LUMMAR-993045 format. One line per 5 residues: number of its first residue (from 1); their letters; for each residue x, y, z of N, C-alpha, C. Coordinates in steps of 0.05 Angstrom, whole numbers. Each point is the difference from the previous one (the first is absolute). Layout:
BEGIN
NUM	A	X/Y/Z/X/Y/Z/X/Y/Z | ...
This chain:
BEGIN
1	MQAYR	271/832/1234/-27/-4/1/-8/-29/9 | -16/-1/20/-8/-25/12/-30/0/8 | -12/-23/0/-29/-2/5/-3/-15/26 | -18/10/16/-9/-12/25/-31/-5/-3 | -7/-25/3/-28/-10/-3/-11/-9/25
6	FALDP	-23/8/7/-13/-7/23/-29/-9/-6 | -9/-22/12/-28/-9/-2/-18/19/17 | -23/5/-11/-20/18/14/-22/-16/11 | -11/10/22/-26/-10/11/-22/20/0 | -10/8/-24/-20/20/-1/-28/-9/11
11	NVGQE	-15/18/11/-28/-7/8/-18/2/-25 | -25/-5/5/-19/-3/-24/-1/26/-15 | -2/24/13/-1/25/-14/26/6/-15 | 22/-6/13/27/4/-14/4/-17/-25 | -8/-26/3/2/-17/-22/-18/9/-24
16	QALRS	-24/11/7/-16/10/-22/12/24/-13 | 12/17/17/15/25/-13/23/-10/-16 | 15/-20/8/22/-11/-15/-8/-11/-29 | -23/-14/1/-10/-10/-25/-10/21/-18 | -12/21/12/-9/23/-15/24/16/-13
21	HCGAA	22/3/14/24/13/-12/12/-16/-22 | 0/-26/3/11/-18/-21/-18/-1/-24 | -27/1/4/-18/1/-22/1/28/-14 | 5/22/15/2/25/-14/26/-1/-17 | 22/-12/8/23/-2/-17/-6/-15/-25
26	RAAYN	-16/-23/2/-6/-16/-24/-17/18/-18 | -20/14/10/-17/16/-16/14/22/-15 | 20/12/14/16/21/-13/18/-13/-23 | 11/-23/5/15/-14/-20/-17/-6/-24 | -25/-12/3/-15/-6/-22/-8/25/-15
31	WAVSW	-8/21/13/-6/26/-14/24/9/-18 | 24/1/11/24/8/-15/4/-18/-25 | -4/-26/3/6/-17/-22/-23/5/-22 | -25/4/9/-21/4/-19/4/27/-13 | 8/21/15/3/27/-11/22/1/-21
36	VTASW	22/-13/5/23/1/-20/-7/-16/-24 | -11/-24/4/-4/-18/-23/-24/8/-18 | -18/18/11/-23/10/-14/11/15/-25 | 21/17/4/10/14/-23/12/-19/-20 | 12/-21/9/10/-21/-20/-22/-11/-18
41	WQRKA	-21/-9/13/-24/-11/-17/-12/22/-18 | -2/25/11/-11/21/-16/17/5/-25 | 26/0/4/19/3/-25/-3/-21/-18 | -2/-26/9/-3/-22/-18/-27/1/-16 | -22/9/14/-24/3/-15/3/23/-21
46	EVSYG	12/22/8/2/22/-20/18/-7/-23 | 20/-17/4/17/-8/-22/-18/-18/-20 | -17/-16/11/-17/-16/-18/-19/16/-14 | -5/24/9/-19/18/-15/15/15/-22 | 27/-2/0/15/14/-21/9/28/9
51	IGDEE	-1/7/25/8/26/11/31/1/-1 | 12/24/-7/29/3/-2/11/0/27 | 28/-4/1/15/1/25/-2/28/13 | -1/22/-13/0/25/12/-27/5/14 | -21/-13/-7/-27/5/10/-9/-21/21
56	LTPWR	19/-19/6/-7/-21/20/-2/10/28 | -14/-13/18/-2/8/28/28/-2/11 | 8/20/16/27/-2/11/3/-21/21 | 25/-11/1/6/-20/21/-5/12/28 | -11/-15/18/-2/8/27/25/-8/16
61	PWSLP	12/17/15/26/-7/15/-7/-20/24 | 20/-14/7/-4/-18/23/19/5/23 | 14/23/0/16/6/22/-15/5/24 | 11/-5/24/-13/3/26/-12/29/3 | 15/22/-4/-11/26/3/-24/5/-18
66	ALRKE	1/-10/-25/-24/4/-18/-24/-16/10 | 4/-25/9/-21/-15/9/-11/11/24 | 15/10/18/-10/12/25/-14/25/-5 | 8/17/-18/-14/25/-6/-27/-6/-13 | -1/-18/-18/-26/-7/-13/-19/-14/21
71	FNQVK	10/-17/16/-17/-14/20/-12/20/20 | 15/19/8/-10/20/19/-22/17/-12 | -1/3/-27/-21/13/-13/-26/-15/-3 | 5/-27/-3/-22/-18/-6/-15/-10/24 | 16/-4/23/-12/-15/23/-24/15/13
76	TTDPR	-2/25/-4/-23/14/13/-25/0/-18 | 4/-7/-26/-25/0/-18/-6/-26/-11 | 20/-19/0/-5/-27/-10/-18/-15/20 | -22/-12/-8/-18/-14/20/14/-24/11 | 21/-10/-12/13/-24/12/16/7/24
81	FAAWW	7/27/4/17/8/23/-14/21/17 | -18/16/-12/-10/24/14/-12/-6/28 | -13/-22/4/-15/-7/25/19/-9/22 | 24/-11/-6/14/-12/21/30/7/1 | 10/16/-19/29/3/-2/12/12/25
86	EENSK	-15/18/14/9/13/25/3/-17/23 | -9/-25/-1/1/-19/23/28/-10/3 | 18/2/-19/27/-12/0/22/20/-2 | 23/-7/8/22/18/-2/8/5/-30 | 12/22/-5/9/6/-28/23/-20/-8
91	EAYST	12/-13/20/22/-17/-6/-10/-26/-13 | -24/-7/5/-12/-23/-12/-2/4/-30 | -10/22/-8/-4/6/-28/27/4/-13 | 20/12/14/26/2/-12/14/-26/-4 | -6/-19/17/11/-27/-3/-9/-13/-27
96	GLANA	-26/3/-5/-11/-12/-25/10/15/-25 | 2/25/2/11/16/-23/29/-5/-5 | 17/-2/22/27/-5/-3/5/-28/-13 | -16/-20/11/2/-29/-12/-6/1/-32 | -21/16/-6/-7/1/-28/22/13/-18
101	AAAFD	11/21/11/23/14/-14/24/-19/-3 | 5/-15/21/22/-20/-1/-6/-22/-21 | -25/-9/0/-7/-21/-18/2/10/-30 | -7/23/-7/2/11/-26/30/3/-7 | 16/10/20/29/3/-6/13/-28/-6
106	NYAKS	-7/-19/15/11/-28/-4/-9/-10/-29 | -25/7/-7/-10/-9/-27/17/14/-21 | 5/26/3/13/16/-21/29/-11/-1 | 12/-4/21/29/-10/-1/2/-27/-12 | -20/-17/6/0/-28/-10/-5/2/-32
111	KQGKR	-19/17/-8/-4/4/-29/24/8/-15 | 17/18/12/24/10/-11/24/-18/3 | -3/-22/16/23/-17/4/19/9/20 | -8/19/17/18/10/21/-5/-15/29 | -17/-19/0/-5/-14/25/12/-27/-3
116	KSARV	16/-9/20/14/-24/0/-18/-25/4 | -19/2/16/-18/-23/7/-19/-6/-22 | -18/-18/6/-20/-9/-21/-16/25/-9 | -11/-3/-24/-16/20/-13/-26/6/16 | -6/25/3/-24/8/14/-21/11/-19
121	GVPRR	-23/-9/5/-23/7/-18/-12/27/9 | -22/8/-12/-13/24/7/-14/-3/27 | 2/21/17/-13/-1/26/-30/-5/-3 | -10/-18/17/-28/-7/0/-13/7/27 | -25/2/0/-15/6/25/3/-22/20
126	KSKRK	-1/7/26/3/-20/21/-30/-8/9 | -1/-27/3/-25/-11/10/-4/4/29 | -24/6/9/-5/3/29/4/-26/15 | -5/-22/-14/2/-28/13/30/-8/2 | 15/7/-19/27/-11/-1/23/20/9
131	ARLAC	-6/25/-1/20/20/6/10/-4/27 | 25/5/6/14/-1/25/-6/26/14 | -9/-1/26/-6/23/16/26/13/11 | 6/24/-10/25/14/8/-5/29/-2 | 13/16/16/-2/29/-1/26/10/13
136	RFTTG	10/22/-13/27/11/9/-5/29/11 | 13/6/21/-2/26/12/28/13/0 | 2/24/-11/27/15/-1/-2/25/15 | -21/12/7/-2/24/15/-22/-2/21 | 1/20/18/-20/-2/22/12/-11/26
141	AIRIE	-16/-6/18/8/-11/25/7/-30/-1 | 26/-4/-3/10/-28/0/22/-2/21 | -7/-16/21/20/-1/23/-6/-26/14 | 22/-7/17/-2/-22/18/-6/11/27 | -19/-10/14/-9/10/25/21/-7/22
146	PDGRH	4/16/20/21/-5/21/-5/-27/16 | -25/-9/0/-5/-24/16/12/-26/-13 | 7/3/-27/12/-23/-13/-21/-21/-8 | -26/6/0/-20/-20/-9/-22/13/-17 | 5/25/-9/-18/14/-18/13/15/-21
151	VTLPR	-12/3/-24/9/17/-21/-23/19/-8 | 8/24/-11/-21/20/-7/4/4/-30 | -22/-1/-13/0/5/-31/-21/21/-6 | 3/15/-21/-19/22/-8/-28/-12/-5 | -20/15/11/-29/-7/-3/-7/-28/12
156	LGTLR	20/-15/7/-7/-26/12/2/0/29 | 16/20/12/3/3/28/21/-19/11 | -2/-6/25/19/-18/14/-10/-30/-1 | 19/-17/-11/-6/-27/-2/18/-16/18 | -11/-21/12/17/-18/16/16/-20/-17
161	THEPT	24/-4/7/17/-19/-14/-1/-27/14 | 3/-20/-15/-1/-28/12/26/-7/14 | 22/14/-7/25/-4/13/12/25/8 | 19/1/18/12/26/9/17/13/-21 | 0/26/0/16/17/-21/24/13/13
166	LKLLA	9/-13/22/22/14/18/26/3/-17 | 6/-18/-18/25/0/-14/0/25/-18 | -21/5/-14/-2/25/-18/-3/25/17 | -14/-3/22/-3/23/17/25/11/12 | 17/-19/8/25/7/11/19/15/-19
171	LIQAG	-1/-9/-27/16/14/-19/-11/28/-6 | -26/3/0/-11/26/-6/6/18/23 | -3/-7/24/6/15/24/30/8/2 | 17/-18/-9/28/7/1/9/17/-24 | -18/5/-19/6/17/-23/16/-16/-22
176	AARIL	-1/-27/1/13/-16/-20/-16/-10/-23 | -26/7/1/-19/-9/-20/-22/22/-5 | -9/-1/-24/-20/20/-8/-21/-13/-19 | -25/1/6/-21/-12/-15/-6/15/-25 | 0/-13/-23/-5/13/-26/-29/-5/-8
181	STTVR	-9/-25/2/-26/-7/-9/-11/-24/15 | -25/-6/-3/-11/-24/13/-20/-12/-19 | -1/-26/-4/-17/-15/-17/-16/-20/16 | -26/3/0/-17/-20/13/-10/-20/-22 | 1/-24/8/-6/-22/-20/-12/-23/15
186	HERGR	-21/-13/-14/-13/-23/10/9/-25/-15 | 14/-17/16/9/-24/-13/2/-22/21 | -4/-25/-8/2/-24/18/-20/4/24 | -23/12/-6/-21/2/20/5/20/22 | 20/18/-4/5/20/20/5/26/-14
191	WFASF	0/22/16/8/26/-8/27/7/9 | 17/11/-18/28/6/7/5/29/-6 | 17/12/15/10/28/-5/29/-2/-3 | 11/8/-25/28/0/-6/10/28/-1 | 20/7/16/12/26/4/26/0/-17
196	QVETA	0/18/-20/27/4/-15/16/21/15 | 23/-9/10/15/16/19/29/5/-12 | 8/24/3/27/8/-8/17/-2/27 | 19/-18/1/14/-4/25/31/-4/-7 | 16/5/21/28/-4/-2/6/-29/11
201	REITR	9/-17/-18/5/-27/8/29/-6/1 | 10/-10/22/28/-7/3/6/-27/-13 | 23/-1/-13/8/-24/-14/11/-20/21 | -11/-23/2/12/-20/19/19/-19/-15 | 22/-5/13/20/-17/-12/-8/-30/2
206	VDRPH	3/-13/-23/-7/-28/-1/21/-18/13 | -7/-25/6/20/-18/13/23/-8/-17 | -5/-4/-27/21/-9/-18/1/18/-24 | 11/25/3/-4/20/-23/16/-8/-25 | 22/-17/3/16/-6/-24/-7/-27/-12
211	TAVGI	-22/-12/8/-9/-26/-11/-25/5/-16 | 2/-14/-25/-22/2/-17/-15/-28/-1 | -28/2/-4/-17/-24/1/-16/0/-24 | -3/-23/-13/-18/-5/-23/-24/-13/9 | -23/9/-9/-26/-11/10/-15/-10/-25
216	DLGVK	-5/-26/1/-16/-14/-20/-27/-7/12 | -20/11/-12/-27/-6/10/-13/-23/-12 | -16/-15/15/-13/-24/-9/-26/-5/14 | -12/-24/-7/-25/-7/11/4/-22/22 | 16/-20/-6/6/-19/22/14/12/24
221	HLAIL	19/16/-5/13/18/21/-4/28/-9 | -8/16/19/-7/28/-7/26/15/-11 | 22/-5/13/24/13/-9/25/-17/7 | 19/-1/-18/25/-14/3/21/22/1 | 15/3/21/19/21/5/29/-12/-2
226	ADSSG	15/11/-18/28/-9/-3/17/26/0 | 17/1/22/17/25/2/29/-6/-12 | 15/21/-1/26/0/-12/20/-17/16 | -7/-6/25/19/-17/17/-5/-29/-4 | -21/-8/-15/-6/-28/-5/-22/-11/18
231	EIRYE	-11/15/15/-23/-10/17/-26/1/-16 | -15/-22/4/-25/-3/-15/-22/-5/21 | -21/15/-2/-23/-4/18/-26/-3/-16 | -17/-15/12/-26/-4/-12/-21/13/18 | -18/16/-11/-23/13/14/-23/-15/-7
236	PNPKH	-15/-14/19/-23/-15/-6/-23/17/-10 | -17/-12/-18/-23/14/-9/-23/-5/19 | -10/21/14/-23/-4/18/-25/-13/-11 | -6/8/-27/-23/-9/-14/-26/4/18 | -4/26/6/-23/6/16/-26/-7/-13
241	LDGAL	-3/4/-25/-25/-6/-14/-6/-29/-1 | 21/-17/-8/-4/-27/0/-7/-13/27 | 11/12/21/-8/-9/28/-28/6/8 | -9/22/-11/-28/7/8/-21/-3/-23 | 8/-16/-19/-19/-2/-24/-25/-16/6
246	KLPRF	1/-17/20/-23/-16/6/-24/17/11 | 5/21/15/-22/18/11/-10/16/-23 | 14/14/-17/-11/16/-22/-17/-18/-18 | 8/-24/-6/-18/-18/-16/-25/-6/14 | 0/-4/25/-24/-6/15/-19/26/-1
251	HSRRA	11/22/5/-17/25/3/-10/8/-28 | 17/-6/-22/-8/7/-27/-24/-18/-8 | 1/-26/6/-23/-16/-5/-25/7/14 | 3/9/26/-23/9/15/-11/26/-10 | 16/19/-10/-11/25/-11/-12/-5/-28
256	SRREG	10/-21/-15/-12/-4/-25/-29/-12/2 | -6/-12/22/-27/-11/4/-22/21/10 | 10/24/5/-16/21/9/-6/21/-22 | -20/15/6/-8/18/-22/18/26/1 | 18/0/-22/20/21/-2/-11/22/-18
261	PDRRT	17/22/-5/-8/21/-18/1/-8/-29 | -17/13/-15/-1/-6/-30/-3/26/-14 | 19/10/-15/-2/26/-12/-17/0/-26 | -3/-24/-10/-19/-2/-24/-30/5/6 | -8/-10/23/-27/0/8/-5/23/21
266	GQKPS	23/11/10/-3/19/23/-7/-12/27 | 5/-27/3/-7/-13/24/22/7/22 | -9/7/24/17/7/21/6/-26/17 | 23/1/13/8/-24/15/-16/-3/26 | -5/-24/9/-12/-5/25/17/5/23
271	RRWEK	-12/1/23/16/4/25/19/-25/4 | -10/-23/-6/16/-24/6/24/-1/-20 | -5/9/-25/23/1/-17/21/20/8 | -9/23/10/18/21/9/16/-11/24 | -12/-15/18/14/-11/22/21/-21/-9
276	ANAER	-7/-17/-18/17/-20/-10/25/12/-16 | -6/21/-15/19/14/-14/21/14/18 | -11/12/22/18/12/20/18/-21/13 | -11/-23/6/18/-20/12/21/-10/-20 | -7/-2/-26/20/-8/-20/22/23/-2
281	NKIHH	-9/24/-2/20/21/-2/18/1/24 | -10/-4/24/17/0/23/23/-19/0 | -5/-24/-12/22/-20/-4/22/12/-18 | -11/10/-24/21/11/-20/16/22/13 | -14/18/16/15/22/13/21/-9/19
286	RVANL	-5/-22/14/19/-11/18/24/-12/-15 | -5/-14/-22/22/-10/-16/17/23/-11 | -13/21/-9/15/22/-12/17/13/22 | -10/3/24/17/11/22/22/-17/8 | -4/-26/2/22/-18/5/21/1/-21
291	RTDAL	-7/2/-25/20/1/-22/16/25/3 | -14/24/4/15/25/2/20/0/24 | -10/-12/23/19/-1/24/23/-18/-7 | -3/-23/-13/24/-17/-6/18/12/-20 | -9/14/-20/18/13/-18/15/22/12
296	HKLTT	-12/17/16/15/21/14/22/-10/18 | -7/-22/15/20/-12/17/24/-10/-16 | -5/-13/-22/21/-11/-17/17/21/-13 | -12/21/-12/17/21/-13/14/16/21 | -12/6/24/15/15/19/24/-16/11
301	RVRTE	-3/-27/3/23/-15/8/23/-1/-19 | -7/-1/-26/19/0/-20/14/28/-1 | -14/21/1/10/26/-3/17/9/25 | -6/-11/22/17/8/24/26/-16/2 | 3/-20/-18/24/-17/1/19/5/-22
306	YGTVV	-10/3/-26/19/2/-23/1/29/-10 | 24/7/-10/3/26/-12/-7/0/-30 | 0/-21/-14/-8/-1/-28/-19/-23/-4 | -23/5/-14/-19/-19/-5/-4/-2/-32 | 2/-23/-11/-5/-5/-28/-26/-15/-4
311	IEDLN	-17/10/-15/-27/-12/-5/-4/-1/-30 | -20/-16/-8/-6/-2/-29/-24/17/-7 | -2/8/-25/-21/15/-11/-20/-20/-11 | -17/-10/17/-20/-22/-8/-22/12/-14 | -11/-15/-19/-24/6/-14/-24/-11/15
316	VAGML	-8/12/22/-21/-11/16/-27/-1/-13 | -6/20/-17/-24/-1/-15/-3/-22/-19 | 24/-7/-13/0/-24/-16/-2/-26/15 | 11/0/24/-3/-25/16/-29/-5/9 | -14/22/4/-28/-2/8/-19/-11/-23
321	RNKRL	11/0/-24/-16/-11/-22/2/-31/-2 | 20/-11/15/3/-29/2/-20/-11/20 | -20/-15/-9/-22/-10/17/11/-21/20 | 22/-12/-4/11/-19/19/14/13/23 | 11/24/-6/16/14/21/-12/27/10
326	ARRVA	-21/8/-11/-12/27/5/-6/4/30 | -14/-19/11/-9/4/28/24/-1/20 | 19/-17/-5/24/0/18/18/24/-6 | 2/8/-22/18/24/-7/-13/26/14 | -27/2/-3/-13/22/13/1/-2/30
331	DAGFG	-1/-23/12/2/-4/28/27/8/11 | 21/-6/-17/28/6/10/5/30/1 | -11/16/-18/4/28/-1/28/9/-10 | 7/-9/-25/28/6/-10/3/30/-4 | -20/13/-12/3/28/-5/3/17/25
336	EIRCQ	-13/-8/23/1/15/23/28/-3/14 | 11/-24/-3/27/-6/10/20/20/-12 | -1/3/-26/20/17/-13/-5/30/8 | -26/7/2/-5/28/9/11/7/27 | -4/-19/19/8/5/27/31/-1/3
341	LTYKG	13/-18/-15/29/-1/1/12/26/-12 | -13/12/-20/10/25/-12/-1/23/18 | -24/6/12/-2/24/18/14/-4/25 | 0/-23/11/13/-6/26/31/2/-4 | 9/-6/-24/29/3/-4/8/30/-2
346	QWNGC	-17/17/-11/4/28/2/1/11/28 | -17/-11/17/1/9/28/26/-4/14 | 13/-24/-7/25/-7/12/25/10/-16 | -5/13/-22/22/10/-17/15/-23/-14 | -14/-22/-6/13/-24/-12/-8/0/-30
351	RTIVA	14/-19/-14/-6/-3/-28/-19/-23/-6 | -17/6/-20/-18/-22/-10/5/-1/-31 | 8/-25/-8/8/-5/-27/-22/-17/-12 | -11/8/-23/-22/-15/-13/11/-14/-25 | 2/-25/-2/9/-14/-24/-20/3/-23
356	NRWYP	9/0/-22/-16/2/-24/-18/-22/-2 | -25/4/-11/-19/-21/-3/11/-25/-16 | 17/7/-19/9/-21/-17/26/-10/8 | 11/6/23/23/-12/10/-3/-29/9 | 12/-20/-13/-5/-29/7/12/-10/24
361	SCKIC	-9/8/23/12/-6/26/-1/-29/5 | -21/-13/-9/-4/-29/6/18/-18/-20 | 6/11/-23/14/-15/-19/31/3/0 | 9/18/15/30/5/2/11/-17/22 | 23/-13/-4/13/-16/21/13/20/18
366	SACGA	-6/-2/27/13/19/18/30/-6/6 | 10/-23/-10/27/-8/4/19/8/-23 | -8/-7/-24/17/5/-24/-11/21/-19 | -27/7/3/-10/21/-18/-11/-10/-26 | -3/-26/-4/-12/-10/-25/-29/4/0
371	VKAKL	-11/4/-23/-29/6/-3/-14/-23/-13 | -20/-9/11/-18/-21/-12/-19/13/-20 | -5/-14/-22/-18/9/-19/-29/-2/8 | -8/-22/15/-27/-4/9/1/-12/28 | -19/9/16/-3/-11/27/-29/2/7
376	PLHVR	-16/-21/-7/-28/1/5/-6/6/31 | -25/8/5/-6/6/27/-3/-24/18 | -7/-23/-11/-3/-25/17/26/-13/8 | 23/11/-12/27/-10/8/9/16/22 | -1/-11/26/7/15/25/29/-3/7
381	VFTCD	17/-17/-14/28/-1/5/15/8/-23 | 20/18/5/18/10/-22/24/-18/0 | 7/-10/-25/22/-16/-5/17/13/-23 | 23/9/6/18/14/-19/12/-22/-19 | -2/5/-25/10/-19/-21/31/5/-3
386	VCGLV	11/22/12/28/7/-4/18/-10/24 | -8/10/23/16/-7/24/-13/-21/17 | -25/-10/-6/-12/-20/15/-13/8/26 | -4/27/4/-13/8/25/-29/-9/2 | -8/-11/23/-27/-8/5/-10/15/24
391	LDRDE	-21/17/-5/-9/18/21/-29/5/-4 | -14/7/21/-27/7/-1/-4/23/-18 | -20/0/-15/-6/21/-22/-1/27/14 | -16/1/22/-3/26/14/25/11/13 | 16/-18/13/26/7/11/18/11/-21
396	NAASN	1/-13/-23/18/9/-22/-10/29/-9 | -25/4/-2/-10/27/-9/6/21/20 | -3/-5/26/6/18/20/29/7/1 | 17/-20/-4/29/5/0/8/18/-25 | -13/-4/-23/6/16/-22/-8/29/4
401	LAALA	-22/3/13/-10/27/6/20/14/20 | 8/-15/20/20/14/19/25/8/-15 | 8/-17/-21/24/9/-15/-3/25/-17 | -24/8/-6/-6/24/-15/9/25/17 | 0/-2/26/7/23/16/30/7/-6
406	AAAST	17/-18/-2/29/4/-7/3/11/-27 | -17/-11/-19/2/10/-28/-10/28/-2 | -19/8/16/-9/28/0/20/20/11 | 16/-9/18/20/19/11/27/0/-14 | 8/-23/-13/25/-2/-14/-1/2/-29
411	GTGVA	-24/-6/-11/-3/1/-30/16/-20/-14 | -2/-26/8/17/-21/-13/-14/-10/-24 | -25/5/-4/-13/-10/-24/-16/-25/7 | 2/-13/24/-15/-22/6/-30/5/-1 | -7/24/10/-29/7/1/-9/13/-25
416	GDQDA	14/0/-21/-7/13/-25/6/29/-1 | 24/7/10/9/27/-3/3/9/-28 | -7/24/-6/-1/11/-28/28/1/-11 | 20/7/19/26/4/-9/14/-26/-7 | -10/-23/10/13/-25/-6/-7/-12/-27
421	PSVSK	18/-15/-12/-7/-12/-26/-22/-19/2 | -16/-1/-21/-23/-19/0/10/-29/-4 | -12/-17/15/6/-29/-1/-23/-15/-11 | 5/-17/-19/-21/-15/-13/-11/-21/21 | -26/-5/-1/-13/-18/19/-16/-20/-17
426	PRGAD	-5/-23/12/-15/-21/-14/-28/11/-10 | -10/-13/-19/-26/9/-12/-21/-2/22 | -15/21/3/-23/1/18/8/5/29 | 25/7/7/8/3/27/-10/28/9 | 3/20/-17/-7/27/10/-17/14/-21
431	RKTRR	-17/-16/-13/-17/11/-22/-22/17/10 | -4/23/-11/-23/18/8/-25/-8/-16 | -20/0/12/-26/-7/-13/-18/25/-2 | -17/2/-18/-17/23/-4/-27/-11/-7 | -20/16/4/-27/-8/-7/-6/4/-29
436	QRPGR	-7/-23/-13/-6/2/-29/-28/0/-7 | -18/-8/20/-29/-2/-7/-12/28/-1 | -15/7/-19/-12/27/-3/-21/1/23 | -11/26/2/-20/5/19/-26/-14/-7 | -19/2/18/-26/-13/-5/-15/12/-23
441	NPGRG	2/26/-2/-16/13/-22/20/16/-17 | 15/-13/-18/18/16/-15/-13/21/-19 | -25/-5/-9/-11/19/-16/-17/22/13 | 2/-1/27/-16/20/14/13/27/-3 | -19/20/0/9/29/-3/10/10/25
446	GRAGG	9/25/-1/11/14/23/-21/7/22 | 10/14/19/-19/7/21/-17/23/-8 | -19/7/17/-18/22/-7/17/26/-1 | -5/17/-20/13/26/-3/23/-3/-19 | 4/-22/-13/22/-4/-19/23/-16/11
451	ATLPH	21/-6/-17/22/-18/9/22/16/14 | -1/26/-1/20/15/12/-9/17/25 | 19/7/17/-8/14/24/-4/30/-5 | -16/12/17/-4/29/-4/25/16/5 | 3/23/-15/19/20/0/28/-13/-4
456	QRQQE	2/-24/-11/26/-11/-5/-5/-24/-20 | 14/2/-22/-2/-21/-22/24/-16/2 | -1/-24/14/24/-17/3/-5/-26/-15 | 23/-10/-9/-2/-27/-13/-2/-23/20 | -11/-22/-10/-3/-22/18/30/-10/8
461	ARDRR	1/-11/24/27/-11/9/6/-26/-15 | 22/1/-13/9/-24/-16/19/-18/19 | 6/-22/-11/18/-18/15/28/14/4 | 8/-1/26/25/12/8/19/-22/9 | 26/4/-3/20/-17/9/-1/-4/30
466	QDTEA	-2/-24/8/-2/-6/29/27/2/12 | 1/8/26/24/2/14/15/-27/4 | 25/-2/-5/13/-25/1/17/-2/24 | 0/20/18/15/-3/26/-11/-21/16 | 18/-15/15/-9/-21/17/-5/9/28
471	LTLW	6/25/7/-2/11/27/-15/27/0 | -13/3/20/-13/25/6/5/9/30 | 13/22/5/5/8/26/-21/19/11 | -8/-4/25/-22/15/12/13/15/24
């Protein structure tokens, strides 16, 4: 599965139709959320009246077939949809209903402790002002036109693309690709069409298939690469936002002096504010495009050279809570680097090794293996107390990450192999931390409809033993 994304150049009528389809998807999503949660609030009210469990209002299902069946019965009679639902494709409403079903599934799995990521709350309605404009098409006339400059979508007709589509067109004409779905989205001031394609991709051989490289990400230097042959390279940090920060500040001050929108009073923005806001957004869009281009070039260059890449499992969300580093960490794009290295490695048939988040790559001596108990962030030079090695902190970390590739293949125990005997380490070298502070509202009751999910009475997820492996193979 691969995505091909093209920028669109719609005319005035086509842009209005695109916004109408995205608004229809948002309206269907809001209807589904309200329809499902209405039964939860009704049951909560009935419980407060003393009604027994057998006589309570039944739970409403949130599966996609159930939502689609109910919406098809309601859309012709409900005054919120009866006057305009025929103007858009059925795929617009299916997009909203599918998103609602996925949101409720994620909430249920999070409630039961089956979801690995952060806890997900009850789905809420999307605001017209903040919702991202997006719509997905899975059926109907979806094709790339033979001229290589137009695409055809259901009910939207033929739209011109800002860039040629010859690469995808050649694959389709050769029978090497098949379009499964298309998603139109408005972001960074433009409309984009993303085609999900099933294609046969040939594995390309990398330049150094038997060489492993460890990548340590940073702010001063975007990446420090240390391979198994002893070569160390520094990738400079472009710092696109810092370089262009003067212009956003100027335009932000200019927009603040003009009459902007106010939700409390219902005040609409002036034309001069909209013009200043568009100028400010244009600068941010350019910075985002430059950052995306630089990250793709870096990850492609690494993946075409090395057969094994070792990266760290960084807590990027935690780094963004540091007010001193948040802006620079966000500008570097640590999470995007790991994502691109992972899927581009799968394209080339290479290995991606993810070191455990608690693996002390900076505290281990790359020469003798001794572990420091403490190494503050402001100390940029690593000095080993055992062998006397003096090395840059980031170079030492990258070298330790490169050594993990050998530990993953041989199982020597250096990387924390489970079969190897445990070795005691200094106090604080590999200590796991956990959140001890309770939630904001510890005495707050459960959600509407009771504390348990419909048609399943599950216990709350308790603390589970964390995985102690130092490596994860992708």
